[in-house]
MARDO-927720 format. One line per field, with one value per residue (C-alpha): x, y, z; residue in one letter; residue number from 1. Coordinates in Angstrom, 1 decimal, m for minus. Layout:
<sedos>
X: c(X ...)
Y: c(Y ...)
Z: c(Z ...)
aa: c(a ...)
i: c(NUM ...)
</sedos>
This chain:
<sedos>
X: c(0.0 1.4 1.7 m1.0 1.7 2.8 m0.7 m1.6 1.4 0.7 m3.0 m1.9 0.2 m2.8 m4.8 m2.2 m2.4 m6.1 m7.4 m4.5 m6.7 m8.5 m4.9 m4.3 m7.5 m6.8 m3.3 m4.5 m7.3 m4.7 m2.5 m5.4 m6.1 m2.4 m2.5 m5.5 m4.2 m0.7 m2.4 m4.5 m1.5 0.2 m2.5 m2.0 m3.2 m0.9 m2.3 m6.0 m8.8 m7.4 m6.9 m3.1 m4.1 m4.4 m0.7 0.3 4.2 5.1 3.9 5.1 7.0 5.3 4.8 3.2 1.7 2.2 5.0 7.9 7.6 11.3 10.7 12.7 11.0 9.7 8.2 8.2 9.5 6.0 4.9 3.7 4.8 3.3 5.4 3.8 2.6 2.7 m0.5 m1.6 m3.1 m1.6 m3.7 m0.9 2.0 5.0 7.5 11.2 12.8 16.5 17.9 21.7 23.9 24.7 28.0 30.1 30.3 27.4 26.0 22.3 20.0 17.0 16.7 17.8 15.4 13.6 14.5 12.3 10.8 11.7 9.4 9.0 5.7 5.0 2.1 0.9 m2.0 m3.7 m4.4 m7.0 m10.4 m14.2 m15.8 m18.9 m21.8 m24.6 m28.0 m30.1 m33.8 m35.7 m38.5 m41.3 m44.8 m47.7 m49.7 m53.0 m52.6 m50.1 m48.1 m44.5 m43.4 m40.1 m38.4 m37.6 m34.2 m32.5 m33.3 m31.3 m30.6 m32.5 m31.0 m29.2 m25.8 m24.8 m22.3 m22.8 m23.0 m19.2 m18.1 m20.6 m19.5 m16.0 m17.2 m18.7 m15.6 m13.3 m15.8 m16.9 m13.7 m10.9 m12.1 m11.1 m12.7 m15.0 m12.6 m9.9 m12.2 m13.1 m9.4 m8.6 m11.2 m9.6 m6.1 m7.1 m10.1 m9.8 m13.3 m13.5 m17.0 m18.8 m19.2 m23.0 m22.4 m20.2 m23.0 m25.7 m23.8 m23.6 m27.2 m28.1 m26.0 m27.6 m31.0 m29.9 m28.7 m31.6 m32.7 m28.9 m28.9 m32.4 m31.0 m27.6 m29.4 m31.6 m28.6 m26.7 m29.4 m29.1 m25.3 m23.7 m21.1 m21.4 m19.3 m20.6 m18.7 m19.4 m17.5 m18.4 m19.2 m19.8 m22.8 m24.2 m22.1 m23.5 m22.3 m23.6 m22.7 m21.6 m22.6 m21.4 m22.4 m20.5 m19.2 m16.4 m18.6 m21.0 m20.8 m23.8 m23.6 m25.9 m25.8 m27.9 m27.4 m27.1 m24.8 m26.6 m30.2 m32.2 m30.0 m30.1 m33.9 m34.1 m32.0 m34.2 m31.3 m29.6 m32.8 m33.4 m30.0 m29.7 m26.0 m23.1 m22.4 m18.7 m18.2 m16.1 m18.5 m20.9 m23.5 m26.7 m25.3 m25.9 m29.6 m29.9 m31.1 m28.3 m24.8 m22.0 m18.2 m16.0 m12.9 m9.9 m7.4 m9.2 m8.7 m4.9 m4.6 m6.3 m4.2 m1.1 m1.8 m2.4 0.8 3.1 1.6 m0.3 2.3 m0.5 0.9 m1.8 m2.3 0.9 0.1 m3.7 m2.4 0.3 m2.5 m5.0 m2.2 m1.2 m5.1 m5.3 m2.2 m3.4 m6.7 m5.2 m2.7 m5.6 m7.6 m4.7 m3.9 m7.3 m10.2 m11.1 m9.6 m11.0 m13.2 m10.6 m8.3 m10.8 m11.9 m8.2 m7.6 m10.9 m9.4 m6.2 m8.3 m10.3 m7.1 m5.7 m8.7 m8.9 m5.2 m6.6 m9.2 m6.8 m4.7 m7.6 m10.3 m13.9 m14.8 m17.5 m21.1 m21.7 m24.4 m27.7 m29.9 m27.7 m27.1 m28.2 m26.1 m23.2 m20.7 m17.2 m14.5 m10.8 m9.7 m8.5 m11.7 m13.8 m11.8 m11.8 m15.8 m15.9 m13.8 m16.0 m19.3 m18.8 m16.5 m18.5 m18.2 m14.6 m13.5 m16.1 m13.4 m12.2 m15.3 m16.6 m13.9 m15.9 m15.4 m12.5 m10.3 m10.8 m13.3 m10.7 m13.4 m15.6 m12.6 m11.4 m14.8 m14.8 m11.4 m12.0 m15.0 m12.6 m10.3 m13.1 m14.0 m10.2 m10.5 m13.6 m13.8 m17.7 m20.7 m22.9 m26.2 m27.5 m28.6 m25.2 m23.9 m26.4 m25.5 m21.9 m22.7 m24.6 m22.3 m19.4 m21.2 m21.8 m18.0 m16.6 m19.4 m18.2 m14.5 m15.0 m16.6 m13.8 m15.8 m14.4 m15.4 m15.6 m17.8 m20.2 m20.5 m21.5 m24.0 m25.4 m26.0 m27.3 m30.0 m28.1 m26.3 m24.4 m26.6 m24.9 m26.8 m25.2 m24.8 m21.0)
Y: c(m0.2 3.5 6.1 9.0 11.5 9.5 9.1 12.9 13.7 11.3 12.6 16.2 15.3 13.6 16.6 19.1 17.2 17.1 20.4 22.7 25.5 23.1 22.4 26.0 26.8 23.5 24.9 28.3 26.7 24.5 27.7 29.6 26.7 26.4 30.2 29.8 27.0 28.4 31.6 29.6 27.9 31.3 32.4 33.0 35.0 37.8 38.2 36.8 36.4 32.9 32.9 32.4 28.8 27.7 28.8 25.3 25.1 27.2 30.3 33.8 36.0 38.7 42.0 44.9 47.6 50.0 52.6 52.7 55.4 55.7 54.9 52.0 48.9 48.6 51.0 54.7 57.6 58.5 55.3 54.1 50.5 47.5 46.8 45.0 47.9 47.2 47.0 49.9 47.4 44.1 41.0 39.8 41.3 39.3 41.3 39.8 40.9 42.1 40.5 40.7 42.8 41.3 43.1 40.6 42.1 40.0 42.6 42.3 44.6 43.5 46.8 49.2 51.8 50.9 53.3 52.4 49.2 48.3 46.4 43.8 42.5 38.8 38.3 34.6 32.4 30.9 27.5 26.6 25.0 25.3 26.8 24.8 26.8 24.8 26.3 24.9 26.2 25.7 23.0 23.7 22.4 24.9 25.4 25.4 22.6 20.4 20.0 20.4 23.8 25.3 28.5 29.1 28.2 31.1 31.8 29.4 27.0 24.0 20.6 18.7 19.7 22.0 24.4 28.0 30.9 31.9 28.2 28.0 31.6 30.0 26.8 29.2 31.5 28.6 27.2 30.6 32.7 30.5 28.0 24.8 21.6 19.8 17.2 19.6 21.7 18.5 17.8 21.3 21.4 18.2 19.4 22.8 21.8 18.3 17.9 16.8 18.1 16.0 17.3 17.6 20.1 22.2 21.9 22.7 26.1 27.0 26.4 28.5 31.4 31.0 31.6 34.2 36.3 36.3 40.1 41.1 39.6 41.5 44.8 44.4 44.0 47.1 49.1 48.2 49.3 52.7 52.9 55.2 52.4 48.8 45.9 42.8 39.4 35.8 32.7 29.0 26.7 23.2 22.1 18.7 17.6 20.3 23.6 26.7 30.1 32.3 35.9 38.8 42.6 44.6 48.1 49.1 48.5 45.8 42.3 40.1 37.0 34.6 30.9 30.3 27.8 30.3 33.2 35.8 37.4 34.7 34.8 38.5 38.6 35.8 37.7 40.9 43.1 44.5 45.4 47.9 49.3 53.0 53.8 52.8 49.2 48.0 44.8 42.6 43.3 40.5 41.5 40.6 43.3 45.9 45.0 46.7 50.4 51.6 53.2 51.0 51.0 48.3 46.8 48.1 45.6 42.9 45.3 45.7 41.9 41.6 44.2 42.5 39.4 41.2 43.0 40.2 37.1 38.3 41.3 43.9 47.2 49.3 47.3 48.8 52.3 51.7 49.9 52.9 55.3 53.9 53.5 57.1 58.2 56.5 57.7 61.4 61.0 59.6 62.6 65.3 63.5 63.8 67.4 69.2 67.0 65.6 66.8 69.7 68.9 70.2 67.8 64.9 65.8 65.8 62.1 60.8 62.3 60.4 57.3 57.4 58.1 54.6 53.1 54.3 52.8 49.5 49.4 50.3 47.4 45.1 46.2 44.6 42.4 43.5 42.2 39.3 40.3 39.1 38.9 39.2 35.7 34.6 35.4 37.5 37.9 36.1 38.4 38.0 38.8 42.1 42.8 41.8 43.9 47.0 46.8 46.7 49.6 51.1 50.3 50.9 53.9 55.7 52.5 52.2 55.8 56.2 56.9 59.5 61.8 60.4 60.5 58.0 55.5 53.1 51.9 48.1 45.9 44.7 45.1 42.6 40.3 40.4 39.4 36.4 35.2 33.4 31.7 30.3 29.3 27.5 25.6 24.5 23.5 21.1 20.5 21.3 21.8 18.8 20.6 24.0 24.8 24.0 26.4 29.2 28.9 29.4 32.6 34.3 33.5 34.6 37.8 38.6 38.2 40.0 43.0 43.1 43.2 46.0 48.0 47.4 45.3 42.6 39.4 37.2 39.2 40.1 36.3 35.9 38.8 37.2 33.7 35.7 37.4 40.7 40.6 43.4 45.5 48.0 51.4 53.2 52.4 53.1)
Z: c(m0.1 m0.9 1.7 1.6 1.1 m2.3 m3.2 m2.7 m4.9 m7.7 m7.5 m7.9 m10.8 m12.5 m11.9 m13.0 m16.4 m16.7 m15.1 m14.2 m13.2 m10.6 m9.4 m8.8 m6.8 m4.7 m3.8 m2.9 m0.7 1.0 1.7 2.9 5.6 6.3 7.2 9.4 11.3 12.0 12.9 15.3 16.7 17.2 19.6 23.2 26.3 25.0 21.5 21.8 24.3 25.5 29.3 30.3 31.7 28.1 27.3 28.9 29.8 26.6 28.1 26.0 27.3 29.2 27.4 29.3 27.3 30.0 29.6 32.2 34.9 35.5 39.1 40.8 42.0 45.4 47.9 46.9 49.0 51.4 51.0 54.7 54.4 56.2 59.4 62.3 64.4 68.2 70.0 72.4 74.8 75.0 75.9 78.5 79.8 81.3 83.3 83.3 86.5 86.7 89.9 89.2 87.3 83.8 83.3 85.1 88.5 89.6 92.0 93.3 91.8 93.9 95.8 93.2 91.7 88.5 85.7 83.1 81.0 77.5 75.7 72.9 71.6 70.1 68.1 68.3 67.9 71.1 71.7 69.2 71.0 70.4 73.4 74.5 75.9 77.8 77.7 80.6 81.0 84.1 84.3 87.0 87.8 87.1 90.1 88.4 85.9 87.5 84.1 83.8 81.9 80.7 80.1 76.1 74.6 73.0 69.5 67.2 69.9 68.2 68.8 71.8 70.1 67.4 66.2 66.7 64.3 64.6 63.5 60.9 59.7 59.5 57.4 55.0 54.9 54.1 51.4 49.8 50.2 50.4 48.0 50.1 49.2 51.6 52.5 53.3 55.5 57.5 57.9 58.9 61.7 63.1 62.9 64.6 67.0 67.4 65.8 62.4 60.7 58.0 54.7 55.3 58.2 55.9 53.3 55.6 56.8 53.2 52.6 55.6 54.2 50.9 52.4 54.5 51.6 49.3 50.2 49.9 46.2 45.4 46.8 44.8 41.7 42.2 43.2 39.9 37.9 39.5 38.9 36.3 35.2 35.2 34.1 32.6 31.7 31.1 31.4 31.0 33.8 34.3 35.9 36.2 33.2 31.0 29.7 31.5 31.7 34.9 34.1 36.3 36.6 39.0 40.0 42.2 45.2 44.2 42.8 41.3 39.8 37.8 36.4 33.4 30.4 27.8 27.1 25.4 24.9 26.6 30.1 29.9 30.0 32.4 34.9 34.2 35.6 32.5 30.9 33.9 33.7 32.7 32.8 30.6 30.4 29.8 28.2 25.8 22.7 23.1 20.4 23.0 25.0 22.2 22.3 25.4 25.6 27.8 26.7 26.1 26.3 25.0 26.6 24.7 26.3 24.4 21.4 22.0 22.3 18.9 17.4 18.8 17.0 13.7 14.0 15.2 13.5 10.3 9.8 9.2 8.8 10.2 13.6 15.4 14.7 15.8 18.9 19.7 19.2 21.7 24.2 23.8 23.9 27.3 28.7 27.7 29.2 32.5 32.6 31.9 34.8 37.2 36.4 35.8 35.0 31.6 28.4 26.2 23.4 20.8 22.0 21.8 18.3 17.4 18.7 16.9 13.5 14.2 15.1 11.9 9.7 11.2 10.4 7.0 6.6 7.9 5.4 2.5 3.6 4.0 1.3 2.0 m0.9 m3.5 m2.7 m5.3 m8.3 m7.9 m4.6 m1.5 0.1 3.8 6.6 7.3 4.6 5.3 6.4 7.7 11.0 10.3 8.6 11.3 13.6 11.4 11.1 14.9 15.1 12.9 14.2 17.7 17.5 20.3 22.3 21.8 22.4 25.3 27.8 25.8 26.3 29.5 32.4 34.4 31.9 32.3 29.4 30.1 31.6 34.3 36.9 35.5 34.7 38.2 39.8 37.6 38.1 41.6 40.4 37.4 40.0 41.8 38.7 38.3 42.1 41.7 38.1 37.9 39.9 40.6 40.6 39.2 42.6 44.2 41.4 42.2 46.1 45.3 43.2 45.8 48.6 46.6 45.7 49.1 50.1 47.1 48.0 51.6 50.7 48.1 50.9 53.1 55.5 57.9 55.7 58.7 60.9 58.1 57.3 61.0 60.7 57.7 59.7 62.4 60.1 59.7 56.3 55.2 53.1 50.6 50.4 47.6 43.7 42.8)
aa: c(m k s s a a w t r k g l e a l a k r k p g r l v d l v l d f q s r l r a l e a r l a q n s v n s h r p p s s d g y a k p d p k s l r a k s g r s s g g q n g h p g s t l p p a g k p d r i v v h r l k r c p c g c g a s l r h r p l l r h e a r q v f d l p p q k l i v t e h r v e v k l c p n s g r e v s a a f p v g v n a p t q y g p r f n a w l v y l r g q q l i p l e r i s q m c a d l f g r p v s e a t v q t a v a a a y d a l a g f e a a v a g l i t q a p i a h a d e t v l r v a g k l h w l h v v s t k t l t w y g v h r k r g g e a i q h f a l l p r f a g r l i h d c l s a y f d l k c l h g l c n a h l l r e l t f l h e v l h q k w a k p m l d l l m r m h r a v a a h q a r a g p s a l r q q t a w t r k y r a a r r a g f a e n p l p e p p p g p r p r g r p k h t k a q n l l l r l q h h e c s v l a f l y d p r v p f t n n q g e q d i r m v k v q q k i s g a f r t l h g a r t f a r i r a y l s t v r k n q r d v f q e t v a a l t g q p f m p r v a a)
i: c(1 2 3 4 5 6 7 8 9 10 11 12 13 14 15 16 17 18 19 20 21 22 23 24 25 26 27 28 29 30 31 32 33 34 35 36 37 38 39 40 41 42 43 44 45 46 47 48 49 50 51 52 53 54 55 56 57 58 59 60 61 62 63 64 65 66 67 68 69 70 71 72 73 74 75 76 77 78 79 80 81 82 83 84 85 86 87 88 89 90 91 92 93 94 95 96 97 98 99 100 101 102 103 104 105 106 107 108 109 110 111 112 113 114 115 116 117 118 119 120 121 122 123 124 125 126 127 128 129 130 131 132 133 134 135 136 137 138 139 140 141 142 143 144 145 146 147 148 149 150 151 152 153 154 155 156 157 158 159 160 161 162 163 164 165 166 167 168 169 170 171 172 173 174 175 176 177 178 179 180 181 182 183 184 185 186 187 188 189 190 191 192 193 194 195 196 197 198 199 200 201 202 203 204 205 206 207 208 209 210 211 212 213 214 215 216 217 218 219 220 221 222 223 224 225 226 227 228 229 230 231 232 233 234 235 236 237 238 239 240 241 242 243 244 245 246 247 248 249 250 251 252 253 254 255 256 257 258 259 260 261 262 263 264 265 266 267 268 269 270 271 272 273 274 275 276 277 278 279 280 281 282 283 284 285 286 287 288 289 290 291 292 293 294 295 296 297 298 299 300 301 302 303 304 305 306 307 308 309 310 311 312 313 314 315 316 317 318 319 320 321 322 323 324 325 326 327 328 329 330 331 332 333 334 335 336 337 338 339 340 341 342 343 344 345 346 347 348 349 350 351 352 353 354 355 356 357 358 359 360 361 362 363 364 365 366 367 368 369 370 371 372 373 374 375 376 377 378 379 380 381 382 383 384 385 386 387 388 389 390 391 392 393 394 395 396 397 398 399 400 401 402 403 404 405 406 407 408 409 410 411 412 413 414 415 416 417 418 419 420 421 422 423 424 425 426 427 428 429 430 431 432 433 434 435 436 437 438 439 440 441 442 443 444 445 446 447 448 449 450 451 452 453 454 455 456 457 458 459 460 461 462 463 464 465 466 467 468 469 470 471 472 473 474 475 476 477 478)
</sedos>
């Protein structure tokens, strides 16, 4: 039997004798496919939307688009630092008395007057143990009925033995904030407190937190609809062996998560949050977001990565000037805001002219194909990667340059991506969620912990408050 390579070569030779034009078309098609495959292999987290985890061991060299500040690394002059400060009121004081002179003479110092104390403080953990509180209610006989009656147990004390709200909050914190698997939580409790807890105990504490945060979730959704700027992002999530999507809508002080089996318009309508949003939504150009009536802003970090790919891999001449232009615009806007607020309209107009000139250079290098004669075929016409990006830069110019005209608009969608990152870490740890309810439970608790941290509150104490029926409730949309 001949090898496939020999058969292909022989077949091409025969085809060249019979239909030379067909051979040319076939070679051109092979070249186009080869270039597409090479371009796909050249994609990484630096020049595409792929996450860094997809790079494997062959990670690309880090390339930051930020300009060097000229300052040396490390803490700068005036930085307060993070040295461990002494406690004003130590919990325990140990006095080491000076009885004999340590200089070598051996004189007794028992009766010499004290000049002063020199102090050094040691911060350490106390021995870990669970404090057991036994609640006893009095039982007496009713003088009228003769029956036994008893006092009421405190609210929440429902079983002969149970864990208290602080310990349950500790379990929720380990599961929701630190993303520790159930088995390791049990092991940690055994090592620290001498009491291994079952997975069911952890799940019960998590379920109680989920039920206690229903009002918080509704309140955050309502506040986000009133925010001037919000960030949206979405990522795949494995739930019960099927593909789902985790959606995040967030601000600098608020985080909301939702889990749905769809990514686009169906999920957006199901959650009924973004259809009520009237501010400006920062996102990664998912087409379903443009069906909303709010204003839009695109993540320029994604555009910069695409321009990097076009420049470095596909050798597009226009891509580097456009990339540099966007970076210069970003630095100029940041400099104006640091000095005296937003830039002047004249400067904004000049930047816009340069942006359109760079885009025209891109279209000159990548002219759009002429529409075929006759009726227009169904679907979108096929374009190259460069043409698709150019059309996006043209159709969504106002959204791309929103940061130029509105000082509140950020240059990237980093806020949304940061809020979704730890959920991806949880997925890497567990692989998937077993049930949809479990995924939604994790999302609600994680949204609460994220919002608490954004508002610079004590995460553990606010978790305790949630389990005692008093969860932290943000009041202002920001």
